[in-house]
Biotite code that builds the C-alpha atoms (Angstrom):
import biotite.structure as struc

atoms = struc.array([
    struc.Atom([-2.485, -7.600, 6.363], chain_id="A", res_id=1, res_name="MET", atom_name="CA", element="C"),
    struc.Atom([-0.192, -5.999, 3.827], chain_id="A", res_id=2, res_name="THR", atom_name="CA", element="C"),
    struc.Atom([1.808, -8.102, 1.437], chain_id="A", res_id=3, res_name="LYS", atom_name="CA", element="C"),
    struc.Atom([5.598, -7.828, 1.294], chain_id="A", res_id=4, res_name="GLU", atom_name="CA", element="C"),
    struc.Atom([7.063, -7.959, -2.218], chain_id="A", res_id=5, res_name="ILE", atom_name="CA", element="C"),
    struc.Atom([10.752, -8.320, -3.047], chain_id="A", res_id=6, res_name="LYS", atom_name="CA", element="C"),
    struc.Atom([11.773, -6.998, -6.439], chain_id="A", res_id=7, res_name="LYS", atom_name="CA", element="C"),
    struc.Atom([15.314, -6.276, -7.642], chain_id="A", res_id=8, res_name="GLU", atom_name="CA", element="C"),
    struc.Atom([16.679, -6.683, -4.087], chain_id="A", res_id=9, res_name="ASN", atom_name="CA", element="C"),
    struc.Atom([14.239, -4.069, -2.724], chain_id="A", res_id=10, res_name="LYS", atom_name="CA", element="C"),
    struc.Atom([11.250, -4.505, -0.431], chain_id="A", res_id=11, res_name="LYS", atom_name="CA", element="C"),
    struc.Atom([7.866, -3.072, -1.257], chain_id="A", res_id=12, res_name="TYR", atom_name="CA", element="C"),
    struc.Atom([4.574, -3.361, 0.561], chain_id="A", res_id=13, res_name="TYR", atom_name="CA", element="C"),
    struc.Atom([1.228, -3.789, -1.124], chain_id="A", res_id=14, res_name="GLN", atom_name="CA", element="C"),
    struc.Atom([-2.284, -2.984, -0.018], chain_id="A", res_id=15, res_name="CYS", atom_name="CA", element="C"),
    struc.Atom([-4.157, -6.271, -0.449], chain_id="A", res_id=16, res_name="GLU", atom_name="CA", element="C"),
    struc.Atom([-7.376, -4.437, -1.332], chain_id="A", res_id=17, res_name="ILE", atom_name="CA", element="C"),
    struc.Atom([-6.479, -1.819, -3.970], chain_id="A", res_id=18, res_name="CYS", atom_name="CA", element="C"),
    struc.Atom([-3.088, -3.365, -4.887], chain_id="A", res_id=19, res_name="LYS", atom_name="CA", element="C"),
    struc.Atom([-1.091, -0.101, -4.612], chain_id="A", res_id=20, res_name="PHE", atom_name="CA", element="C"),
    struc.Atom([2.589, -0.436, -3.697], chain_id="A", res_id=21, res_name="TYR", atom_name="CA", element="C"),
    struc.Atom([4.500, 1.526, -1.037], chain_id="A", res_id=22, res_name="TYR", atom_name="CA", element="C"),
    struc.Atom([8.131, 1.732, 0.055], chain_id="A", res_id=23, res_name="LYS", atom_name="CA", element="C"),
    struc.Atom([7.130, 1.914, 3.705], chain_id="A", res_id=24, res_name="GLU", atom_name="CA", element="C"),
    struc.Atom([4.950, -0.655, 5.410], chain_id="A", res_id=25, res_name="GLU", atom_name="CA", element="C"),
    struc.Atom([3.166, 1.990, 7.482], chain_id="A", res_id=26, res_name="LYS", atom_name="CA", element="C"),
    struc.Atom([1.636, 3.549, 4.340], chain_id="A", res_id=27, res_name="TRP", atom_name="CA", element="C"),
    struc.Atom([0.488, 0.190, 3.008], chain_id="A", res_id=28, res_name="ALA", atom_name="CA", element="C"),
    struc.Atom([-1.165, -0.533, 6.363], chain_id="A", res_id=29, res_name="GLU", atom_name="CA", element="C"),
    struc.Atom([-2.853, 2.876, 6.438], chain_id="A", res_id=30, res_name="LYS", atom_name="CA", element="C"),
    struc.Atom([-4.046, 2.349, 2.871], chain_id="A", res_id=31, res_name="CYS", atom_name="CA", element="C"),
    struc.Atom([-5.441, -1.081, 3.611], chain_id="A", res_id=32, res_name="GLU", atom_name="CA", element="C"),
    struc.Atom([-7.239, 0.137, 6.745], chain_id="A", res_id=33, res_name="ASN", atom_name="CA", element="C"),
    struc.Atom([-8.780, 3.057, 4.849], chain_id="A", res_id=34, res_name="PHE", atom_name="CA", element="C"),
    struc.Atom([-9.792, 0.856, 1.897], chain_id="A", res_id=35, res_name="CYS", atom_name="CA", element="C"),
    struc.Atom([-11.391, -1.693, 4.214], chain_id="A", res_id=36, res_name="ARG", atom_name="CA", element="C"),
    struc.Atom([-13.281, 0.922, 6.238], chain_id="A", res_id=37, res_name="LYS", atom_name="CA", element="C"),
    struc.Atom([-14.517, 3.181, 3.409], chain_id="A", res_id=38, res_name="TYR", atom_name="CA", element="C"),
    struc.Atom([-14.354, 0.852, 0.378], chain_id="A", res_id=39, res_name="ASN", atom_name="CA", element="C"),
    struc.Atom([-12.396, 3.619, -1.337], chain_id="A", res_id=40, res_name="SER", atom_name="CA", element="C"),
    struc.Atom([-8.883, 5.079, -1.522], chain_id="A", res_id=41, res_name="CYS", atom_name="CA", element="C"),
    struc.Atom([-7.586, 8.178, 0.248], chain_id="A", res_id=42, res_name="SER", atom_name="CA", element="C"),
    struc.Atom([-5.704, 10.715, -1.881], chain_id="A", res_id=43, res_name="LEU", atom_name="CA", element="C"),
    struc.Atom([-3.637, 11.669, 1.163], chain_id="A", res_id=44, res_name="GLU", atom_name="CA", element="C"),
    struc.Atom([-2.436, 8.105, 1.502], chain_id="A", res_id=45, res_name="ILE", atom_name="CA", element="C"),
    struc.Atom([-2.131, 7.116, -2.171], chain_id="A", res_id=46, res_name="THR", atom_name="CA", element="C"),
    struc.Atom([0.110, 10.090, -2.922], chain_id="A", res_id=47, res_name="LYS", atom_name="CA", element="C"),
    struc.Atom([2.803, 7.976, -1.199], chain_id="A", res_id=48, res_name="HIS", atom_name="CA", element="C"),
    struc.Atom([2.211, 5.041, -3.560], chain_id="A", res_id=49, res_name="ALA", atom_name="CA", element="C"),
    struc.Atom([4.957, 4.047, -5.976], chain_id="A", res_id=50, res_name="ILE", atom_name="CA", element="C"),
    struc.Atom([5.182, 2.274, -9.279], chain_id="A", res_id=51, res_name="LYS", atom_name="CA", element="C"),
    struc.Atom([6.787, -1.104, -8.587], chain_id="A", res_id=52, res_name="ALA", atom_name="CA", element="C"),
])
């Protein structure tokens, strides 16, 4: 389950496995599912990651 982070009055979502942050929860969920299944990150998913 992704983690919701509030920072400077904005919401971010974090993959609990690789710890990348996303603006949209759907990308964090996709990232976490991929990480869990393949024990690796997907470049197609992580290109949506942000610096929080």
